[in-house]
C-alpha positions as CSV (number, residue, x, y, z in Angstrom):
1,M,-13.9,-64.1,-74.0
2,S,-14.5,-65.8,-77.7
3,Y,-13.4,-64.1,-81.1
4,K,-17.0,-63.6,-81.4
5,S,-17.8,-62.1,-78.3
6,T,-14.7,-59.4,-78.3
7,Y,-16.3,-58.5,-81.9
8,Y,-19.7,-57.9,-80.7
9,S,-17.9,-56.2,-77.6
10,L,-15.9,-54.0,-79.8
11,I,-18.8,-52.9,-81.8
12,L,-20.8,-51.9,-79.1
13,F,-18.2,-49.8,-77.7
14,H,-17.7,-48.0,-80.9
15,I,-21.6,-47.3,-80.7
16,F,-21.0,-45.8,-77.3
17,L,-18.1,-43.7,-78.7
18,L,-20.2,-42.4,-81.3
19,S,-23.2,-41.7,-79.2
20,I,-21.3,-39.1,-77.4
21,V,-19.8,-37.5,-80.6
22,I,-23.4,-37.4,-82.3
23,F,-25.2,-36.3,-79.5
24,P,-25.3,-33.0,-77.8
25,T,-23.3,-33.5,-74.7
26,G,-26.0,-31.8,-72.0
27,E,-29.0,-32.9,-74.1
28,A,-27.2,-36.6,-73.4
29,R,-26.6,-36.1,-69.7
30,A,-29.8,-34.8,-69.2
31,S,-31.7,-38.1,-70.1
32,A,-29.7,-40.1,-67.4
33,D,-30.2,-40.2,-63.7
34,I,-27.3,-39.2,-61.8
35,V,-28.6,-39.9,-58.0
36,N,-29.7,-43.6,-57.1
37,P,-31.6,-42.9,-53.8
38,K,-32.1,-46.9,-53.3
39,Q,-29.0,-47.0,-51.4
40,V,-27.2,-46.4,-48.1
41,Y,-26.9,-42.5,-49.5
42,S,-23.0,-41.9,-48.0
43,Y,-21.2,-38.5,-48.2
44,S,-18.7,-39.7,-50.7
45,V,-21.4,-40.8,-53.0
46,M,-23.2,-37.6,-52.4
47,Q,-20.0,-35.6,-53.3
48,R,-19.7,-37.6,-56.2
49,D,-23.3,-36.8,-57.3
50,I,-22.5,-33.1,-56.6
51,E,-19.7,-33.0,-58.7
52,K,-21.8,-34.4,-61.3
53,F,-24.5,-31.7,-61.4
54,A,-22.0,-29.2,-61.7
55,S,-20.6,-31.0,-64.7
56,A,-23.4,-31.9,-66.3
57,Y,-25.6,-28.5,-66.0
58,P,-22.9,-25.8,-65.8
59,D,-25.7,-23.2,-66.9
60,L,-28.3,-24.2,-64.2
61,V,-26.7,-25.9,-61.2
62,S,-23.7,-24.3,-59.3
63,V,-21.9,-25.9,-56.1
64,Q,-19.9,-24.2,-53.3
65,T,-18.5,-25.5,-50.2
66,L,-19.5,-23.3,-46.9
67,G,-16.4,-24.6,-44.8
68,Q,-15.4,-28.2,-42.9
69,T,-16.7,-29.5,-40.3
70,A,-13.9,-30.5,-37.3
71,Y,-13.2,-33.8,-39.1
72,G,-12.7,-32.4,-42.3
73,R,-15.6,-32.6,-44.5
74,Q,-16.9,-30.3,-46.5
75,L,-20.5,-28.7,-45.9
76,W,-21.9,-28.5,-49.7
77,A,-24.5,-25.9,-50.6
78,V,-25.7,-26.6,-54.5
79,K,-27.8,-23.8,-56.2
80,L,-30.6,-24.8,-58.8
81,G,-32.0,-22.2,-60.7
82,R,-31.7,-18.9,-62.2
83,G,-34.1,-16.8,-60.6
84,E,-33.7,-13.8,-58.3
85,S,-35.8,-15.1,-55.6
86,V,-35.1,-17.8,-53.4
87,L,-36.1,-21.2,-51.6
88,F,-33.6,-22.7,-49.1
89,L,-33.8,-26.8,-48.5
90,N,-31.5,-28.8,-45.9
91,G,-31.8,-32.3,-44.7
92,S,-30.1,-34.4,-42.1
93,H,-29.3,-32.0,-39.1
94,H,-29.8,-35.3,-37.6
95,A,-27.1,-38.5,-38.6
96,R,-29.7,-41.2,-38.7
97,E,-32.0,-39.5,-40.9
98,W,-29.4,-39.4,-44.0
99,M,-32.8,-41.1,-46.0
100,T,-33.5,-36.9,-46.3
101,T,-30.1,-36.5,-47.9
102,A,-31.0,-38.9,-50.6
103,L,-34.3,-37.2,-51.4
104,L,-33.3,-33.9,-51.8
105,M,-30.3,-34.8,-54.3
106,K,-32.9,-37.1,-55.6
107,M,-35.4,-34.0,-56.3
108,I,-31.9,-31.4,-58.0
109,D,-31.8,-34.3,-60.2
110,T,-35.0,-34.7,-61.2
111,Y,-35.9,-31.0,-61.8
112,A,-32.4,-30.2,-63.4
113,Q,-33.4,-33.0,-66.2
114,C,-36.6,-31.4,-66.6
115,Y,-36.0,-28.0,-67.0
116,T,-32.8,-28.9,-69.5
117,L,-35.9,-31.0,-71.3
118,D,-38.4,-28.4,-70.7
119,K,-40.9,-31.0,-69.1
120,S,-43.5,-30.4,-66.3
121,M,-44.5,-32.5,-63.5
122,G,-47.6,-32.2,-62.5
123,P,-49.2,-29.0,-63.3
124,Y,-45.9,-27.3,-62.3
125,K,-44.1,-26.0,-65.3
126,I,-40.1,-26.6,-64.3
127,R,-38.2,-24.4,-66.6
128,E,-40.8,-21.5,-65.7
129,I,-40.5,-21.8,-62.0
130,L,-36.4,-22.1,-62.0
131,N,-35.8,-18.9,-64.2
132,R,-38.1,-17.3,-61.6
133,V,-36.4,-19.1,-58.3
134,S,-33.3,-20.4,-57.4
135,I,-33.7,-23.4,-54.8
136,W,-30.7,-23.7,-52.7
137,I,-30.1,-27.1,-51.0
138,V,-27.7,-28.5,-48.2
139,P,-28.2,-31.8,-48.7
140,M,-26.3,-32.9,-45.5
141,V,-26.0,-30.2,-42.9
142,N,-24.1,-32.8,-40.6
143,P,-21.7,-35.2,-42.6
144,D,-19.4,-36.3,-40.0
145,G,-22.9,-37.6,-38.1
146,V,-24.1,-39.3,-41.0
147,T,-20.8,-41.2,-41.7
148,L,-20.7,-42.4,-38.4
149,S,-24.1,-43.7,-38.3
150,Q,-23.6,-45.5,-41.7
151,Q,-20.1,-46.8,-41.0
152,G,-19.2,-46.8,-37.1
153,T,-16.1,-45.5,-35.8
154,A,-14.3,-48.0,-38.1
155,G,-10.8,-46.2,-39.3
156,L,-10.9,-43.9,-36.5
157,P,-8.5,-44.0,-33.9
158,N,-8.7,-45.9,-30.7
159,N,-9.2,-42.9,-28.4
160,A,-11.8,-40.9,-30.5
161,A,-13.7,-44.8,-31.3
162,A,-14.2,-44.6,-27.3
163,L,-15.1,-41.2,-26.9
164,L,-17.7,-41.7,-29.2
165,S,-18.4,-45.4,-27.7
166,R,-19.2,-43.8,-24.7
167,Y,-21.3,-40.9,-26.2
168,N,-23.2,-43.8,-27.5
169,R,-24.1,-45.1,-24.2
170,G,-21.6,-48.0,-24.7
171,S,-23.4,-49.1,-27.5
172,A,-21.4,-50.3,-30.6
173,D,-24.5,-49.7,-33.0
174,F,-24.4,-46.2,-34.3
175,T,-27.4,-46.7,-36.5
176,R,-29.5,-44.6,-33.9
177,W,-27.1,-41.8,-33.7
178,K,-28.3,-38.0,-34.6
179,A,-25.8,-35.8,-33.1
180,N,-22.3,-34.8,-35.0
181,M,-19.5,-36.1,-33.8
182,Q,-18.7,-33.8,-30.9
183,G,-22.2,-35.6,-29.6
184,L,-24.1,-32.1,-30.3
185,D,-27.3,-31.8,-31.5
186,L,-27.1,-29.5,-34.4
187,N,-31.1,-28.9,-34.6
188,R,-30.6,-27.7,-30.8
189,Q,-27.9,-25.4,-31.3
190,Y,-29.9,-22.7,-33.0
191,P,-30.1,-19.1,-31.1
192,A,-34.2,-19.5,-30.9
193,N,-34.8,-19.5,-27.3
194,W,-32.2,-21.7,-26.3
195,S,-31.5,-21.2,-22.8
196,T,-35.0,-22.5,-22.4
197,M,-35.0,-25.4,-24.3
198,K,-37.0,-28.5,-23.4
199,N,-36.1,-32.0,-23.5
200,A,-32.3,-31.4,-23.8
201,V,-29.7,-33.5,-22.0
202,S,-26.2,-31.6,-20.2
203,Y,-23.6,-33.8,-21.7
204,P,-22.3,-34.6,-24.8
205,N,-24.6,-37.5,-26.3
206,Y,-25.7,-39.3,-29.1
207,Q,-28.5,-37.1,-29.0
208,N,-30.7,-34.4,-28.0
209,Y,-27.4,-32.7,-26.2
210,R,-27.8,-28.8,-26.8
211,G,-24.1,-27.6,-26.1
212,T,-22.6,-25.2,-23.5
213,K,-24.1,-22.3,-25.8
214,P,-25.9,-21.3,-28.8
215,V,-24.0,-21.7,-32.4
216,Q,-21.0,-23.5,-30.8
217,A,-20.9,-26.1,-33.7
218,P,-19.4,-24.9,-37.0
219,E,-22.2,-26.3,-39.1
220,V,-24.5,-24.6,-37.5
221,K,-22.8,-21.6,-37.8
222,M,-22.2,-22.2,-41.7
223,M,-26.0,-22.7,-42.1
224,M,-26.9,-18.9,-40.3
225,D,-23.7,-17.4,-42.3
226,L,-25.5,-19.0,-45.8
227,T,-28.9,-18.0,-44.8
228,Y,-28.0,-14.6,-44.4
229,K,-26.4,-14.5,-47.5
230,I,-29.2,-15.6,-50.0
231,D,-31.7,-14.4,-47.8
232,P,-34.6,-16.7,-48.5
233,D,-37.9,-16.2,-48.4
234,I,-39.2,-19.6,-47.5
235,T,-37.3,-22.5,-45.8
236,I,-37.7,-26.3,-45.3
237,S,-36.0,-28.9,-43.5
238,Y,-36.3,-32.1,-43.2
239,H,-35.8,-34.8,-40.7
240,S,-37.2,-38.2,-40.8
241,S,-39.5,-39.5,-39.2
242,G,-43.3,-39.6,-38.5
243,E,-45.2,-37.7,-41.5
244,I,-45.7,-34.5,-39.9
245,I,-45.1,-31.2,-40.6
246,F,-44.2,-28.2,-38.2
247,W,-45.1,-24.8,-39.2
248,N,-45.2,-22.5,-36.7
249,Y,-42.6,-21.3,-33.8
250,R,-43.9,-17.6,-32.3
251,T,-45.3,-16.8,-35.3
252,L,-46.8,-13.1,-35.5
253,P,-50.1,-13.2,-35.6
254,A,-49.6,-11.0,-38.7
255,N,-47.9,-13.7,-40.2
256,L,-50.8,-16.8,-39.0
257,A,-53.1,-17.1,-41.8
258,R,-50.5,-16.6,-44.5
259,D,-48.1,-19.5,-42.7
260,R,-51.1,-21.8,-42.1
261,E,-52.3,-21.5,-45.7
262,I,-48.8,-23.0,-46.9
263,A,-48.4,-25.4,-44.5
264,S,-52.4,-26.7,-45.1
265,S,-51.4,-27.0,-49.1
266,L,-48.1,-28.9,-48.1
267,A,-50.0,-30.9,-45.9
268,R,-52.4,-31.7,-48.9
269,L,-49.6,-32.7,-51.1
270,T,-47.7,-35.3,-49.0
271,G,-50.8,-36.2,-47.1
272,Y,-48.8,-35.7,-44.0
273,S,-50.3,-33.9,-40.7
274,L,-49.8,-30.6,-39.5
275,V,-48.4,-30.4,-35.7
276,R,-50.4,-28.1,-33.3
277,P,-48.4,-25.3,-32.5
278,E,-47.6,-25.5,-28.6
279,K,-48.4,-22.5,-26.4
280,N,-44.6,-22.2,-25.1
281,P,-42.6,-24.2,-27.8
282,S,-39.0,-25.3,-27.3
283,G,-36.9,-23.6,-29.5
284,G,-33.1,-24.3,-31.0
285,G,-34.0,-25.6,-34.2
286,Y,-33.3,-23.8,-37.8
287,K,-36.9,-23.4,-38.6
288,D,-37.9,-21.9,-35.2
289,W,-34.8,-19.5,-35.9
290,F,-35.7,-18.6,-39.3
291,I,-39.2,-18.0,-38.4
292,Q,-38.0,-15.6,-35.8
293,E,-34.8,-14.0,-36.9
294,F,-36.5,-13.2,-40.6
295,G,-40.7,-13.3,-40.1
296,R,-41.1,-15.4,-42.8
297,P,-42.4,-18.9,-43.1
298,G,-40.6,-21.8,-42.3
299,F,-41.1,-25.4,-42.6
300,T,-39.9,-28.8,-40.7
301,I,-41.0,-31.8,-42.8
302,E,-41.0,-35.3,-40.7
303,I,-40.9,-38.1,-44.0
304,G,-41.5,-41.6,-43.3
305,N,-43.7,-43.5,-41.2
306,Y,-42.4,-43.3,-37.7
307,A,-39.0,-45.3,-37.4
308,G,-37.8,-44.9,-33.6
309,E,-33.8,-44.4,-32.7
310,S,-33.2,-45.7,-36.1
311,N,-32.9,-44.7,-40.1
312,L,-35.3,-45.3,-42.6
313,P,-35.5,-48.5,-44.5
314,L,-34.3,-48.3,-47.9
315,S,-37.8,-49.7,-48.5
316,A,-39.4,-46.8,-47.6
317,F,-37.8,-44.1,-50.5
318,G,-40.1,-44.7,-53.0
319,K,-43.6,-43.4,-51.1
320,I,-41.9,-41.0,-49.7
321,W,-40.5,-39.3,-53.2
322,N,-43.8,-39.9,-54.3
323,E,-45.3,-37.4,-51.5
324,N,-42.8,-35.2,-51.5
325,R,-41.5,-35.0,-55.3
326,Q,-43.7,-31.9,-55.7
327,V,-43.1,-29.9,-52.6
328,P,-40.3,-27.9,-53.7
329,L,-42.0,-27.0,-57.0
330,Y,-45.4,-25.8,-55.0
331,T,-43.5,-23.9,-52.4
332,A,-41.3,-22.0,-55.1
333,S,-44.2,-20.5,-56.6
334,Q,-45.1,-19.7,-53.4
335,T,-41.8,-18.0,-52.5
336,Y,-41.7,-16.0,-56.0
337,K,-45.1,-14.2,-55.0
338,L,-43.5,-13.3,-51.4
339,W,-40.3,-12.2,-53.2
340,L,-42.2,-10.5,-55.6
341,K,-44.5,-8.5,-52.9
342,R,-41.3,-7.4,-51.6
343,Q,-39.7,-5.7,-54.4
344,N,-39.8,-1.7,-54.8
345,V,-40.4,-0.3,-58.5
346,Q,-37.1,1.1,-60.1
347,I,-37.3,3.9,-62.8
348,L,-35.4,2.5,-65.9
349,N,-35.8,4.9,-68.9
350,Q,-33.6,2.7,-70.8
351,H,-33.1,1.6,-74.2
352,M,-32.5,-2.3,-74.6
353,S,-32.7,-5.2,-76.7
354,L,-35.9,-7.6,-76.8
355,F,-35.0,-10.8,-78.7
356,A,-38.1,-13.2,-78.6
357,S,-41.8,-12.2,-78.4
358,T,-43.3,-11.6,-75.2
359,P,-46.9,-11.4,-73.4
360,V,-47.7,-7.8,-72.2
361,Y,-49.6,-7.4,-68.8
362,Q,-51.3,-5.0,-67.1
363,G,-49.2,-5.1,-64.0
364,A,-46.2,-6.9,-62.7
365,G,-47.3,-10.0,-61.3
366,A,-50.5,-10.2,-63.4
367,A,-51.6,-13.8,-64.1
368,A,-53.2,-12.9,-67.5
369,S,-51.5,-11.2,-70.7
370,S,-53.4,-8.6,-72.8
371,S,-51.4,-8.9,-75.8
372,V,-47.7,-9.7,-77.0
373,T,-45.1,-7.7,-78.0
374,S,-42.6,-9.2,-81.0
375,P,-39.1,-8.8,-80.5
376,H,-37.7,-4.5,-81.1
377,D,-35.6,-2.3,-79.3
378,V,-37.8,-1.3,-76.2
379,L,-38.0,2.0,-74.0
380,T,-38.2,0.4,-70.6
381,L,-39.6,2.3,-68.3
382,A,-39.4,0.3,-64.7
383,R,-38.8,-2.6,-63.0
384,K,-40.0,-4.4,-60.6
385,G,-38.1,-7.4,-59.5
386,D,-37.6,-9.0,-62.4
387,W,-40.6,-7.7,-64.2
388,Y,-40.1,-4.4,-66.6
389,Q,-42.6,-1.8,-67.6
390,I,-41.8,-1.1,-71.0
391,K,-43.2,1.5,-73.6
392,T,-46.0,-0.2,-76.4
393,E,-48.1,1.2,-79.1
394,T,-51.0,1.2,-77.0
395,G,-49.3,2.7,-73.5
396,A,-47.1,1.2,-70.8
397,G,-47.3,-2.3,-70.2
398,W,-45.5,-5.1,-68.0
399,I,-43.4,-7.8,-69.3
400,H,-41.8,-10.7,-67.7
401,P,-39.4,-12.2,-70.1
402,A,-37.1,-15.1,-69.6
403,P,-33.3,-15.2,-68.7
404,G,-31.5,-13.7,-72.2
405,Q,-34.7,-12.8,-74.0
406,L,-34.1,-8.9,-72.6
407,G,-30.5,-7.1,-72.7
408,I,-28.3,-4.3,-73.5
409,V,-26.4,-5.0,-76.7
410,E,-22.8,-3.8,-76.8
411,E,-22.1,-2.7,-80.3
412,I,-18.4,-4.4,-81.4
413,A,-16.9,-5.0,-84.7
414,A,-14.2,-8.2,-84.3
415,E,-14.2,-11.8,-85.4
416,A,-14.6,-14.7,-83.6
417,D,-12.8,-18.0,-84.2
418,I,-14.7,-21.5,-84.3
419,K,-12.2,-24.2,-83.1
420,Q,-15.0,-27.3,-82.4
421,K,-18.4,-28.1,-83.4
422,A,-20.8,-25.0,-81.7
423,V,-24.5,-23.8,-81.5
424,L,-26.1,-21.0,-82.7
425,R,-29.1,-19.6,-80.5
426,K,-32.2,-17.3,-81.2
427,Y,-30.9,-15.4,-78.2
428,P,-28.3,-15.0,-75.6
429,D,-28.8,-17.7,-73.0
430,A,-27.9,-21.1,-72.8
431,F,-31.2,-22.9,-73.1
432,A,-32.9,-20.3,-75.8
433,P,-34.0,-22.3,-79.0
434,K,-31.1,-23.7,-81.6
435,V,-30.8,-22.0,-84.9
436,A,-28.2,-23.8,-86.5
437,Y,-24.8,-25.7,-85.8
438,L,-21.5,-24.3,-86.8
439,S,-18.1,-26.5,-87.7
440,S,-14.8,-25.0,-87.2
441,Q,-14.4,-21.5,-89.0
442,S,-13.9,-17.6,-88.3
443,L,-17.1,-15.3,-88.1
444,K,-18.0,-11.8,-87.7
445,V,-18.9,-10.2,-84.3
446,T,-21.3,-7.2,-84.3
447,G,-22.5,-7.2,-80.9
448,R,-22.1,-9.1,-77.3
449,I,-24.1,-9.2,-74.1
450,G,-21.8,-10.8,-70.9
451,S,-19.9,-13.8,-72.6
452,W,-22.5,-13.7,-75.5
453,L,-21.4,-12.7,-78.9
454,R,-24.0,-11.9,-81.4
455,V,-22.3,-13.1,-85.0
456,D,-23.2,-12.9,-88.7
457,S,-24.0,-16.4,-89.7
458,G,-24.6,-15.3,-93.7
459,Q,-28.4,-16.1,-92.7
460,G,-28.6,-13.8,-90.1
461,E,-27.5,-12.2,-87.0
462,W,-27.6,-15.1,-84.2
463,W,-25.9,-15.9,-80.6
464,L,-22.9,-17.6,-80.2
465,D,-21.7,-18.8,-76.5
466,G,-18.7,-17.0,-76.3
467,R,-16.7,-19.6,-74.6
468,E,-17.1,-21.7,-77.6
469,A,-15.2,-19.4,-79.5
470,V,-12.2,-17.1,-79.3
471,L,-12.7,-13.4,-79.9
472,R,-10.1,-11.8,-82.2
473,W,-9.9,-8.1,-82.8
474,P,-8.9,-6.4,-85.5
475,V,-5.2,-5.2,-85.9
476,E,-4.9,-1.1,-86.3
477,P,-2.0,0.3,-88.4
478,A,0.9,2.2,-86.5
479,K,1.3,5.8,-86.5
480,T,4.5,7.7,-87.0
481,D,5.6,11.0,-86.6
482,N,7.3,11.4,-90.4
483,A,4.8,11.5,-93.2
484,E,7.2,9.7,-95.5
485,E,8.1,7.0,-92.9
486,G,4.2,6.9,-92.5
487,A,3.8,6.2,-95.6
488,T,6.2,3.1,-96.1
489,T,5.1,1.7,-92.4
490,T,1.5,2.4,-93.1
491,E,1.9,0.3,-96.5
492,T,4.0,-2.4,-94.5
493,E,2.5,-3.0,-91.4
494,G,-1.3,-2.3,-93.3
495,A,-0.4,-5.6,-95.2
496,G,0.0,-7.3,-91.8
497,A,-2.9,-5.8,-90.8
498,E,-5.0,-7.0,-93.8
499,S,-3.6,-10.5,-93.5
500,A,-5.1,-10.6,-90.0
501,S,-8.4,-8.5,-90.2
502,P,-11.4,-10.3,-90.4
503,E,-12.3,-9.8,-94.5
504,N,-8.9,-11.6,-95.1
505,A,-8.9,-14.6,-92.6
506,T,-9.2,-17.8,-93.8
507,N,-13.0,-19.2,-93.7
508,S,-13.8,-15.8,-92.8
509,A,-17.6,-14.7,-93.3
510,G,-16.4,-11.0,-95.2
511,P,-18.8,-10.1,-98.1
512,D,-16.6,-11.4,-100.7
513,S,-16.4,-14.7,-99.0
514,T,-18.7,-17.6,-98.6
515,A,-21.2,-18.2,-96.1
516,P,-20.5,-19.8,-92.9
517,E,-20.9,-23.5,-92.8
518,T,-23.8,-24.0,-90.9
519,T,-26.4,-26.8,-89.8
520,P,-29.9,-26.0,-89.4
521,A,-30.7,-27.2,-86.1
522,P,-33.3,-29.9,-85.9
């Protein structure tokens, strides 16, 4: 490499380093795609991207493993959003249908970016939706099967490879593989009329083997356990292929109109066809079990043109993304309505602090507001879901505060030591408007909510993420029984306490000190 090339490379590298220092980390990451769906999207690639989600969006995305498969792979679950109501999405029950994993991961990536930057997608305000709803996603229900379908038996012991080849009818081509690596079809393993299932084989196979009993596969047990835990109002299982939507499984007559309306909207969004309900449906699938067990809307969406016993080509992803990118946003809005309808009113009569101007509504869930209330201490009369009834000058009204806009402040007197650049925000939330940037210093703390600290900035009281500071409490003088010793001890220890007290600490924000160093946020 020439001297000139080396020189310019060093300049570009230093520009890159400066960009890391200058731009806030979350915003910089939010502008960059994590997921590349136009590749063979493997278990290892998914796992790497999930780790990146957790790092880039710590206040929006959380990750957990549901357990291990028979071959030691983790069944990952991702939670996206901050609401109490839950929508559940899953993909790759079937191994060759791994494009559904890429689709779900692309959804997480896109929605997290839009939330952070407060961008909409079509008519859907993503930040508003994800403040109300948490979307849980298991992007790859069948990681063992997906790996076999994509990579074949390479690296497996000879006896395991031979057994899987037998399950594959002697073929060395595993791209058609649908089951897990025990030859169990996971979407024929759920306890929904399992014993009367149609089109099932009676031996381990690359597809359609239902097993010797329901919930035989650990992946299915983990999926059911998670569903009970998160209690979703709507679920969508993504499969391929055929561009069709299954929406009914022995659905109760009272729920038919509700479910058909949502299914029809999904059909309009995607351009896919609704499958006509059968008189005696087969059962055994996740959607079947969910509808039967919970009595709530469940859907199976088959993406892509029919591909037979094969995976969809990578070239199909662009069209599939355009057809499905708004599906979870629409479904999340319906999830929230169903969830709110199920909530009971709780009497509170509790004083709380409102930190932002908020519309006031006549009732919980109302579409149009009647007035706006400014930040102040409010008397909350009742709660329904994430709505609060408050006392106003003209009577009672309902508010729907975003995360961090309403809370109970614990009044405290302490000091926060800031070791590196930190952000002051308007109210206690990681996505609240920024007020100023702080350099390394100490500030008086006057209150807290959870890990958030209310600090005196010298220009008003604002909120600091406690993870960005070290909280230090005042030192109290020691007490003794001897009055004379007590006077001496108090004088000595009092001097120690004075030197450690907030009023005399280095860079403190006491009444006689200079104001804290702040830089206004843009």
